[in-house]
Each structure stands twice: as C-alpha cells, then as structure tokens.
N, C-alpha and C positions, 0 to 999 in steps of 0.2 A: 888282525890284518894291519892296523895302523900303528901298532906299538913299534914296528921296526922302521917306520918312516922317520926321516930326519926333519922335523918341523916342530915349532913352538906352538902351543895352544893357548890363546888369549881369550879371556872373558871380558866383553865390554858391555857396561850398563850405562846408557846415555841419560837415563832419568833415574838415578840410584835411590833418590829419597834419603831417609835418615838410616836405613838399615834395618828398621823394624816399624811395625804398625799395629794398631789395634783392629780386630776384626770389626766389621759394619755393626753387627748387633751390639758388640761392646761399646762402641763408639756412641751409639743411639742412647743407650743405657746410662753412659757416663755424663749426659747432659744434666742429669740431676743425681750428683754424686751422693747425696744423703739417702737415696733409694738403693743405689748400686755402687758402693764404695770402692769396689775392686774392678780393674779392667785386665783383660787378658792381652799381653802384648805377644804378638807373633813376629816370627823372623821375616824380614823382607828378603828381597832377591838378592842383595849382596851377601848377606849372611848365609843363605842357602847354598849360593854358589861357592862360598868358601868352605863349606862342609861337604861338597862333593868329592867322592874318592873314585878314581884318582884324581888328584886335584889338577887345576889348570895350571900352566907355566907362569902366567901373569894375569892380573885382575886390574882393570881400569874402571873406576867408578866416576861418572860426569854428574855433577850437581850444580845447580845455581844458587839454592838457598845457602846462605852462609851457616845457618843454625844446622842444616843437614850435614853440611861439609864437616863442621866440628864433630858431629856425632858419628859420621863415617871414620873420622881419624881414630877413633876408639877401636876400630877393628884391627889396627896394627898390633895393638896389646892383646887382643882376644885371639889373633891368628899370627903369632910372631913368625912362623915358619913360611908364610905366604908372601908372594911378591905383590903388593898391594899398591897401586897408583891411584891417588884421588885428585881428579881435575875439576877444580872450581870452574863453573862457567855454564853456558847454555849449550846443550848438545846440538841444537838447532843451528848454532853458529858454525 
C-alpha cells in the first residue's frame, strides 16, 4: 500500500552507540579473559537497521561518545550504498 506514496523513509537512532556490542553473558565472561578468551560481537541497532530490506532512504545516527562516533563512521565503508548521517552530540539536546 505504501510503495506508491511519495515520501522518504528515515531511520533515526538517538542513542546509536558504537554499532556493535557484546552479549551480557559474554561481557560477564570477558572479565577474566584467561578463562574465556573469546567474546561474541553482536550487531547493534545501527548495523541491523542498515541491513533491513527494503532499505530506508536515509539513516541518522546520533551519538555523544567520540569513540562511538568514530566506530559508526566505519559504517560508511561497510554500507557504501546507504545514505548515512552521523550526528555527534547528545540526542537529549
């Protein structure tokens, strides 16, 4: 029904994080890496949104942590066909 409508679909994530995370169980195990040397990295909401088909027309990821902003910048290379905007700052502002 919506395919014939003239609009653009935006995905906005106000607290995007780094784009990936470890599971809670893995995070707890990683406190002693000598016992559990590997950790499972899970796709975060930005990566999951970028893999949705059909894709959104535009993606806006807001993140206040400089480290996470740098990590999100890598999504441009991983998803070159997506229109990604990374907005550094606090989404509450």
